C-alpha positions in Angstrom: 101.1 76.5 129.9 101.3 78.3 126.2 97.5 78.4 125.8 97.5 80.6 128.6 100.6 82.4 127.3 98.4 83.0 123.9 95.3 83.9 126.2 97.5 86.9 127.8 99.6 88.2 125.2 97.5 88.1 122.2 99.9 85.8 120.3 99.1 82.5 119.2 101.6 79.8 119.0 99.1 77.1 118.0 98.0 79.6 115.0 101.2 80.8 113.9 104.2 79.9 115.7 107.1 82.0 114.1 104.7 85.0 114.6 104.3 84.1 117.8 107.9 84.0 118.8 108.8 86.9 116.7 105.8 89.3 118.3 107.3 88.0 121.7 110.7 88.9 120.7 110.4 92.4 119.1 110.5 93.8 123.0 113.9 92.4 123.1 115.1 93.7 119.7 114.3 97.0 120.7 116.4 97.1 123.9 120.2 98.0 123.4 121.2 95.2 126.1 119.2 92.6 124.9 119.2 93.2 121.2 122.5 90.8 120.1 120.8 87.9 122.1 117.7 88.3 120.3 119.0 88.2 117.5 121.3 85.2 118.0 118.1 83.4 119.1 116.3 84.2 116.2 119.0 83.4 113.7 119.2 80.1 115.7 116.0 79.4 115.2 116.0 79.6 111.2 119.0 77.5 111.2 117.6 74.9 113.1 114.5 74.9 110.9 114.0 71.8 109.0 110.9 72.0 107.3 110.5 72.7 103.5 108.2 75.5 103.9 109.7 78.6 104.6 106.4 80.6 105.2 106.8 78.8 108.9 109.7 80.7 109.6 108.2 84.2 108.5 107.8 85.5 111.4 111.1 85.1 112.3 112.8 86.5 108.7 110.3 89.7 109.1 112.1 90.3 112.8 115.6 90.3 111.7 115.3 91.4 107.9 114.8 94.7 109.1 118.2 95.1 110.6 121.3 96.2 109.2 123.3 93.9 106.8 125.9 93.7 109.8 123.1 91.5 111.7 121.6 89.7 108.9 123.4 86.8 108.1 123.8 85.4 105.0 122.0 82.0 105.1 119.1 84.3 105.8 119.1 86.5 103.1 119.8 83.2 101.1 116.6 81.7 102.3 114.7 85.1 101.5 116.2 85.4 97.8 115.0 81.7 97.0 111.8 81.9 98.1 111.4 84.9 95.7 112.8 82.7 92.7 114.5 86.4 91.8 118.5 86.8 91.9 119.2 89.6 94.7 115.6 89.9 95.8 115.2 90.4 100.1 110.5 90.7 99.2 109.3 89.4 101.8 106.2 89.6 99.8 105.9 86.2 97.3 104.0 83.6 97.4 106.4 81.2 98.5 106.5 83.2 102.0 102.8 84.5 101.9 100.6 81.4 100.8 97.7 83.2 102.0 95.8 86.2 103.2 95.9 85.5 107.0 99.3 85.3 106.7 99.4 88.4 104.5 97.9 90.1 107.4 100.5 89.0 110.1 103.2 90.4 108.1 101.7 93.6 107.1 100.7 94.0 110.8 104.2 92.9 112.2 105.8 95.0 109.9 103.9 98.2 110.7 104.2 97.4 114.6 108.3 97.5 113.8 107.8 100.9 111.7 105.3 102.4 114.7 108.4 102.3 117.1 111.3 102.7 115.1 113.6 105.6 115.5 116.3 103.4 113.1 116.8 104.7 109.3 117.9 101.3 107.6 115.0 99.6 109.6 112.4 102.3 108.3 113.6 102.2 104.8 113.2 98.6 104.5 109.7 98.6 106.1 108.4 101.1 103.6 110.4 99.3 100.5 108.6 96.0 101.6 105.4 97.8 101.8 106.3 98.9 98.3 106.2 95.9 97.0 103.4 94.3 99.6 100.7 97.0 98.4 101.0 95.5 94.7 101.5 92.0 96.0 98.1 91.5 97.9 96.2 95.2 97.8 93.4 94.1 99.8 94.8 93.2 102.7 97.1 96.2 102.8 94.8 98.7 104.0 95.4 97.0 108.0 98.8 99.4 107.7 96.9 102.2 107.0 96.4 103.3 111.0 100.2 103.3 111.2 101.4 103.7 107.7 99.5 107.1 106.8 100.9 109.1 109.9 104.4 107.7 109.1 104.2 108.9 105.5 102.7 112.0 106.4 105.7 112.6 108.7 108.5 111.7 105.6 107.0 114.1 103.1 107.1 116.8 106.0 110.8 116.0 106.9 112.2 115.2 103.9 115.5 113.9 105.6 116.1 111.0 103.6 115.7 110.8 99.6 115.7 106.3 99.5 112.6 106.7 102.0 110.9 109.2 100.3 111.1 107.8 97.4 109.7 104.1 98.4 106.7 106.5 100.3 105.8 107.9 97.1 106.0 104.9 95.5 103.7 103.6 97.8 101.5 106.2 97.8 101.3 106.1 93.9 100.4 102.4 94.1 97.2 103.2 96.7 95.8 105.5 93.9 96.5 102.8 91.7 94.6 100.5 93.5 91.9 102.7 94.5 92.9 102.5 98.2 92.1 105.7 99.9 91.3 106.9 103.3 88.0 105.1 103.3 90.0 101.9 103.2 91.1 102.3 106.1 90.9 99.5 109.3 89.5 101.2 112.4 91.5 100.3 115.2 88.7 98.0 116.6 88.1 96.5 113.3 91.3 95.7 113.1 91.3 94.2 116.6 88.6 92.1 115.8 89.8 90.7 113.1 93.4 90.1 114.4 91.9 88.2 117.5 89.8 85.5 115.6 93.2 84.7 114.2 94.8 84.6 117.8 96.9 87.8 117.1 95.3 90.4 119.3 98.2 91.5 120.5 100.2 91.5 117.2 100.0 95.1 116.7 101.0 96.1 120.6 103.9 93.9 120.2 106.6 96.3 120.8 105.8 97.1 124.3 105.1 95.4 127.4 100.9 95.8 128.2 100.3 97.0 131.6 97.1 94.4 131.7 99.5 91.7 131.4 102.2 92.3 134.3 99.6 90.8 136.9 98.9 87.9 135.0 102.7 86.7 134.1 104.2 85.4 137.5 100.9 83.2 138.0 100.7 81.7 134.6 104.6 80.8 134.8 104.2 79.8 138.1 101.6 76.9 137.2 
């Protein structure tokens, strides 16, 4: 059954369980009626995690950390701090949580997807600050965000409404220039789709909303 769901959703439980779950539940975090229940479910998944490898729950962390501090448990924050090895750090981009480029690509793509549909200031700030660190942690993968990020940063610069977000965006831009990552490095939608398909996550960049093509096949999959 999971194989059928993987095929329809473009989110592979086999390749990365936590990001597949996070991709399916992101829509629940976007709806006020289901946000609290979805948050509790993701928190319970983290609390019940017995593995010593925190990278296995990175998808859950990526879904929850952009939420306001009131919605994020102290246990979750402690996991991130311990993985980074720095007191007070809430960065998801460290070698413990992101041990390879594939996981880095999934994290960048997921956070860009969160940013794409977010209208909440603290969510946007968390993502921008994550990208501020991520561009220096794994610059060769960072252009995977450009399709979403460049338009969002342009909007921030034009509006100048939130100075914290503005500062993060300016730092991201500075790092982009330092690493010589300009628009010629942007990853086109078709190329991004092809790469994400190769790692089992062709649907991750669109996981913030339901795909019309999925509707007709969901019921038969559940029934069978």
